[in-house]
C-alpha positions as CSV (number, residue, x, y, z in Angstrom):
1,X,0.1,-0.1,-0.1
2,X,1.5,3.8,-0.5
3,X,1.9,6.2,2.3
4,X,-0.9,8.3,0.5
5,X,-3.4,5.3,0.5
6,X,-1.9,4.5,4.0
7,X,-3.3,8.2,5.0
8,X,-6.0,8.3,3.1
9,X,-6.8,5.2,5.3
10,X,-6.7,6.7,8.3
11,X,-8.7,9.7,7.7
12,X,-5.9,11.8,6.4
13,X,-4.9,13.9,3.3
14,X,-1.9,15.4,1.5
15,X,-1.7,18.6,0.8
16,X,-3.1,20.3,-2.2
17,X,0.6,21.4,-3.2
18,X,0.5,23.9,-5.7
19,X,-3.6,23.8,-5.6
20,X,-6.0,25.7,-3.7
21,X,-3.3,26.0,-1.0
22,X,-1.7,28.2,1.4
23,X,0.9,28.3,-0.4
24,X,-0.8,30.6,-3.0
25,X,-2.5,33.5,-1.2
26,X,0.4,36.4,-1.7
27,X,1.8,35.1,-5.1
28,X,-2.3,35.3,-6.1
29,X,-2.6,39.0,-4.2
30,X,0.4,40.3,-6.2
31,X,-1.1,39.0,-9.5
32,X,-4.5,40.7,-8.4
33,X,-2.4,43.8,-7.6
34,X,-0.7,43.5,-11.0
35,X,2.3,42.2,-9.7
36,X,2.9,39.4,-10.3
37,X,5.7,39.5,-12.0
38,X,7.8,39.6,-8.9
39,X,6.8,36.4,-7.8
40,X,9.7,33.8,-9.0
41,X,9.0,29.9,-7.9
42,X,5.0,30.0,-9.1
43,X,2.3,31.2,-11.6
44,X,1.0,34.3,-9.7
45,X,-1.5,34.6,-12.4
46,X,-2.8,31.3,-12.0
47,X,-3.0,31.4,-8.4
48,X,-5.1,34.4,-8.5
49,X,-7.5,32.6,-10.9
50,X,-7.6,29.4,-8.7
51,X,-8.1,31.3,-5.9
52,X,-10.7,34.0,-6.8
53,X,-8.8,36.6,-5.5
54,X,-10.1,40.3,-7.4
55,X,-8.2,42.6,-8.7
56,X,-7.5,45.8,-6.6
57,X,-5.6,48.4,-5.3
58,X,-4.3,47.2,-2.1
59,X,-4.7,43.7,-0.4
60,X,-4.7,42.9,2.9
61,X,-3.7,39.8,4.2
62,X,-4.7,38.5,7.0
63,X,-3.4,35.1,9.6
64,X,-5.7,33.9,11.6
65,X,-4.1,31.6,13.6
66,X,-5.3,28.0,14.8
67,X,-8.3,29.1,12.2
68,X,-9.4,25.8,10.7
69,X,-12.4,25.7,7.9
70,X,-14.1,23.0,9.9
71,X,-13.3,24.8,13.3
72,X,-15.4,28.0,11.5
73,X,-18.1,26.0,10.1
74,X,-19.1,24.3,13.7
75,X,-19.5,27.6,14.9
76,X,-21.1,29.4,12.1
77,X,-23.4,31.0,14.5
78,X,-20.5,32.6,16.2
79,X,-18.3,34.1,13.4
80,X,-21.7,36.0,10.9
81,X,-19.2,37.8,9.1
82,X,-16.7,35.4,8.3
83,X,-19.2,32.9,7.4
84,X,-20.6,35.7,4.8
85,X,-17.4,36.3,3.0
86,X,-16.3,32.3,2.9
87,X,-15.0,31.1,-0.1
88,X,-13.9,27.6,0.3
89,X,-11.1,26.0,2.3
90,X,-7.6,25.9,0.8
91,X,-4.9,23.3,1.8
92,X,-2.2,24.4,4.8
93,X,1.2,22.1,4.0
94,X,3.1,19.7,5.9
95,X,3.3,19.9,9.3
96,X,-0.1,21.8,9.8
97,X,1.5,24.0,12.1
98,X,2.9,27.6,12.4
99,X,6.3,28.1,11.7
100,X,5.9,25.5,8.6
101,X,2.9,27.3,7.5
102,X,4.4,30.9,7.6
103,X,7.0,30.1,5.9
104,X,4.8,28.5,3.4
105,X,2.7,31.4,3.3
106,X,5.3,34.2,3.0
107,X,7.2,32.2,0.2
108,X,5.4,30.5,-1.8
109,X,7.0,27.3,-1.3
110,X,6.5,23.9,1.2
111,X,8.7,23.0,4.3
112,X,10.7,20.7,2.2
113,X,12.7,24.2,0.3
114,X,12.0,26.2,3.2
115,X,13.6,24.0,6.3
116,X,11.0,25.1,8.4
117,X,10.0,21.6,9.6
118,X,7.8,21.6,12.1
119,X,7.9,23.4,15.9
120,X,11.1,21.6,16.6
121,X,13.6,20.6,14.1
122,X,16.9,19.1,14.6
123,X,19.6,21.4,14.3
124,X,22.1,19.5,11.8
125,X,25.2,21.6,13.5
126,X,24.6,20.8,16.7
127,X,22.6,17.9,16.9
128,X,20.2,19.2,19.1
129,X,16.9,20.6,19.1
130,X,15.9,24.0,17.4
131,X,12.9,25.9,18.2
132,X,11.4,27.4,14.9
133,X,8.9,29.6,16.5
134,X,11.2,31.1,19.4
135,X,14.5,30.2,17.1
136,X,15.9,28.8,20.2
137,X,18.4,26.5,19.1
138,X,18.8,27.6,15.7
139,X,20.7,29.5,13.5
140,X,20.5,32.7,11.4
141,X,17.5,32.7,9.7
142,X,18.9,34.1,6.4
143,X,20.9,30.5,6.0
144,X,18.3,28.7,7.7
145,X,15.5,29.3,5.1
146,X,16.8,30.4,1.9
147,X,14.1,30.6,-0.6
148,X,13.4,34.4,-1.2
149,X,10.5,36.0,0.3
150,X,7.8,37.4,-1.5
151,X,7.6,40.6,0.5
152,X,10.9,40.9,-0.3
153,X,10.5,40.4,-3.8
154,X,8.1,43.0,-3.7
155,X,9.5,46.0,-1.7
156,X,12.3,45.4,-3.7
157,X,10.5,46.1,-7.0
158,X,9.2,49.1,-5.4
159,X,5.9,48.1,-4.0
160,X,4.5,49.5,-0.5
161,X,4.8,45.8,1.6
162,X,3.6,45.8,5.3
163,X,3.7,43.7,8.1
164,X,1.4,44.0,10.9
165,X,2.0,42.1,14.8
166,X,3.0,42.2,18.3
167,X,6.1,44.3,18.8
168,X,8.0,41.7,20.0
169,X,7.6,39.5,15.9
170,X,10.2,42.4,14.7
171,X,13.5,41.0,13.7
172,X,12.5,37.9,14.9
173,X,13.8,34.4,13.5
174,X,10.4,33.1,12.5
175,X,9.8,37.0,11.2
176,X,12.9,36.9,9.4
177,X,12.8,33.6,7.7
178,X,9.1,33.9,6.6
179,X,8.2,37.7,6.4
180,X,11.2,39.9,5.9
181,X,10.7,42.9,3.7
182,X,8.4,46.0,3.6
183,X,8.0,48.1,6.6
184,X,7.0,46.6,10.0
185,X,4.8,48.2,12.3
186,X,4.3,47.3,16.1
187,X,0.1,47.0,17.1
188,X,-0.5,45.0,20.4
189,X,-4.3,44.3,20.0
190,X,-6.1,42.9,17.1
191,X,-8.6,46.5,17.5
192,X,-5.0,48.8,16.8
193,X,-3.6,46.5,14.2
194,X,-6.7,46.8,12.4
195,X,-6.8,50.5,12.7
196,X,-3.7,50.8,11.0
197,X,-4.6,48.1,8.3
198,X,-7.2,50.0,7.1
199,X,-5.0,53.4,6.9
200,X,-2.3,51.4,5.4
201,X,-4.9,50.5,2.3
202,X,-5.4,54.0,1.6
203,X,-2.1,53.6,-0.5
204,X,-1.6,51.1,-3.2
205,X,0.2,48.2,-2.1
206,X,0.2,44.8,0.1
207,X,-0.1,44.9,3.6
208,X,-0.3,41.6,6.5
209,X,-1.8,41.1,9.3
210,X,-1.1,38.0,12.0
211,X,-3.3,37.3,14.9
212,X,-2.6,34.5,17.3
213,X,-5.6,35.1,19.7
214,X,-7.7,31.8,18.5
215,X,-4.6,29.3,18.2
216,X,-3.7,30.4,22.0
217,X,-6.9,29.9,23.1
218,X,-7.2,26.7,21.6
219,X,-4.0,25.0,22.4
220,X,-4.8,26.0,26.5
221,X,-8.8,25.0,26.4
222,X,-9.5,23.4,23.1
223,X,-11.3,24.6,20.2
224,X,-14.8,23.3,21.8
225,X,-14.3,25.6,24.5
226,X,-15.9,28.9,25.0
227,X,-12.4,30.8,25.4
228,X,-12.1,30.0,21.8
229,X,-15.7,31.1,20.6
230,X,-14.8,34.0,22.1
231,X,-11.8,34.6,20.4
232,X,-13.3,33.8,16.9
233,X,-16.4,36.3,17.9
234,X,-13.4,39.3,18.7
235,X,-11.9,37.9,15.0
236,X,-15.0,38.2,13.7
237,X,-16.0,41.9,14.6
238,X,-12.7,43.5,14.6
239,X,-12.6,42.0,10.6
240,X,-15.9,43.1,10.0
241,X,-14.6,46.8,11.3
242,X,-11.9,46.3,8.7
243,X,-13.8,45.4,5.9
244,X,-16.2,48.2,6.3
245,X,-13.2,50.3,6.5
246,X,-11.5,49.7,3.2
247,X,-11.3,52.3,1.1
248,X,-12.9,51.7,-2.6
249,X,-10.2,49.9,-4.8
250,X,-9.5,47.7,-2.2
251,X,-9.6,44.0,-0.9
252,X,-8.9,41.8,2.3
253,X,-8.0,38.3,2.2
254,X,-8.3,35.8,5.2
255,X,-6.9,32.6,5.6
256,X,-5.1,30.4,8.3
257,X,-1.9,28.8,9.5
258,X,-3.6,25.5,10.5
259,X,-6.6,24.3,12.4
260,X,-6.6,21.7,15.3
261,X,-8.2,18.9,17.0
262,X,-8.4,18.3,20.8
263,X,-6.0,15.7,22.1
264,X,-7.0,12.5,23.6
265,X,-5.2,12.1,26.6
266,X,-6.2,8.3,26.3
267,X,-4.7,8.0,23.3
268,X,-1.1,9.2,23.7
269,X,2.9,8.0,24.1
270,X,5.7,9.1,25.9
271,X,8.9,8.0,24.1
272,X,10.9,8.4,27.5
273,X,9.0,5.8,28.6
274,X,8.4,3.4,26.3
275,X,11.0,1.0,25.3
276,X,9.7,0.3,21.8
277,X,9.6,3.8,21.0
278,X,12.5,4.4,22.5
279,X,15.0,1.9,21.1
280,X,17.2,2.8,18.0
281,X,16.2,6.7,18.5
282,X,18.5,9.6,19.0
283,X,16.5,12.5,19.1
284,X,12.5,12.9,18.3
285,X,11.6,16.8,16.8
286,X,8.3,18.2,15.3
287,X,5.8,18.1,17.5
288,X,3.0,15.1,19.2
289,X,1.3,15.5,16.1
290,X,3.8,15.3,13.6
291,X,7.3,13.4,14.5
292,X,11.0,13.3,12.9
293,X,12.7,10.3,14.4
294,X,16.3,10.8,14.3
295,X,17.9,7.3,14.1
296,X,20.9,6.2,16.2
297,X,23.7,6.3,14.2
298,X,24.1,2.5,12.3
299,X,20.5,1.7,12.9
300,X,18.5,0.7,10.6
301,X,15.2,3.5,10.0
302,X,13.4,1.0,7.9
303,X,13.2,-1.1,11.3
304,X,12.4,1.9,13.3
305,X,9.6,2.5,11.1
306,X,8.1,-0.8,11.5
307,X,8.5,-1.0,14.7
308,X,6.8,2.4,15.6
309,X,3.7,1.4,13.3
310,X,3.6,-2.0,14.8
311,X,3.6,-0.2,17.8
312,X,0.6,2.5,17.2
313,X,-1.3,0.6,15.0
314,X,-4.4,2.8,13.3
315,X,-2.8,5.5,15.4
316,X,-0.2,6.7,13.1
317,X,0.8,7.0,9.5
318,X,4.8,6.3,9.7
319,X,7.4,6.1,6.9
320,X,11.3,6.4,6.5
321,X,12.2,9.9,5.2
322,X,12.5,8.1,1.3
323,X,8.7,7.3,1.2
324,X,7.9,10.4,3.0
325,X,10.1,12.3,-0.4
326,X,8.6,9.9,-2.9
327,X,4.9,11.0,-1.5
328,X,5.8,14.8,-1.8
329,X,4.5,15.1,2.3
330,X,6.7,18.1,2.1
331,X,6.4,19.0,-1.1
332,X,9.7,19.0,-3.6
333,X,12.5,18.5,-1.1
334,X,15.9,20.5,-1.3
335,X,18.9,18.1,-0.4
336,X,19.8,20.8,2.1
337,X,16.7,20.5,3.7
338,X,17.0,16.5,4.2
339,X,18.7,16.4,7.5
340,X,16.4,18.6,8.9
341,X,13.7,15.8,8.5
342,X,13.7,12.6,10.0
343,X,15.6,9.5,9.2
344,X,11.6,8.5,9.8
345,X,8.4,10.8,9.6
346,X,5.1,10.0,12.0
347,X,1.8,11.4,11.0
348,X,-0.4,11.0,13.8
349,X,-4.3,9.6,13.2
350,X,-7.2,10.4,15.3
351,X,-7.1,12.8,18.3
352,X,-3.9,10.5,19.4
353,X,-0.5,12.2,20.0
354,X,3.2,10.9,20.6
355,X,5.2,13.4,23.4
356,X,8.9,12.7,24.6
357,X,9.0,14.0,28.4
358,X,12.8,14.1,28.2
359,X,12.3,17.8,25.8
360,X,9.3,18.8,26.3
361,X,7.7,20.8,29.2
362,X,4.8,20.1,31.7
363,X,2.8,22.6,30.1
364,X,3.2,21.4,26.3
365,X,2.5,18.4,27.3
366,X,-0.5,19.4,28.6
367,X,-2.0,21.4,26.5
368,X,-5.6,20.7,24.4
369,X,-5.7,21.7,21.2
370,X,-2.8,20.4,18.9
371,X,-2.1,20.3,15.4
372,X,0.6,19.6,13.1
373,X,-0.9,16.4,11.2
374,X,-3.2,16.0,7.8
375,X,-6.7,15.4,9.5
376,X,-9.1,18.2,8.3
377,X,-9.9,19.8,11.5
378,X,-5.6,20.6,10.7
379,X,-5.1,20.5,7.1
380,X,-8.2,22.6,5.8
381,X,-8.1,26.0,6.6
382,X,-10.8,28.9,5.5
383,X,-10.8,31.3,2.4
384,X,-12.1,34.5,3.3
385,X,-12.6,37.7,0.4
386,X,-13.9,40.7,0.6
387,X,-13.9,43.5,-1.3
388,X,-14.8,47.5,-1.2
389,X,-17.3,48.7,-3.2
């Protein structure tokens, strides 16, 4: 059975690279602004047509961290405005996690090229874990992530490009890896960010606005919680304000980096205390829903993969790096990125997780909402478009 068939049998679907996917959003927006020529590595005009992004003088791209399409659909009564501008859904990449997805959005290229292969990744220079959100343990972002940034390309071509986020994100490793280029404006609250976005939209150009509160509520309380619904309602209210504030000729494209599932703690394994999973594995990277296993020197990756598959059964699809590469799990894979991808990769099914208490904090292992895998709840993200009359 092929890797894709194994995934399908577990309710998992591979990313739609090159189709209706997150990597098409910014190239499509640039094409809709009449500047698809600045994009390298993608057909920007085809991306715009595929996603239905209208021609405009200014486009605001809004990323609502953690808002999966099916999560939004399940809570449609709490987000009447967002539901009113929905254009179906698109696919995020693999793994379905923030660092990988933001790089996909910001470069148009999958994690197999950007090297943004998970929440954590093995730093090939140290052999230790690097956190690709905080950037702790990683090296220079310009060396780690070498794909051209779309905002940088647009700014170099003379476009007015603006990014909006919390002040502490200015110049961070993740920002440099995914969204380097143009002007960064720090704004702490969502209303502040929406106000600035409306002002910036008065001039031709492209702006990008990030909001992380939905994801934060989901991690702590689960997406079925009242806290998650409250965060969704806040976003719905403020984005309605932004849509009404857009000047004539401007448009807004709203999407997300991933969705999430609420973890089943009954279906959780800990590598630290499980000798079957620990055998011949030197380092576990990634996250509990999407793992990279770096095997002991001299050990067989195929043997480790078989052992993990037998042990986890229907709770996961386990493959060697070569099998994952052939299936394009990470998209097209650059040779320079291979050492950041596990010798064995583990894609979790259902609501199951695998943790490693040797390297993960108690707090991280208590998270209710988790993501990284390819269930519809995690993979499918909304595409929402509004244009000013």
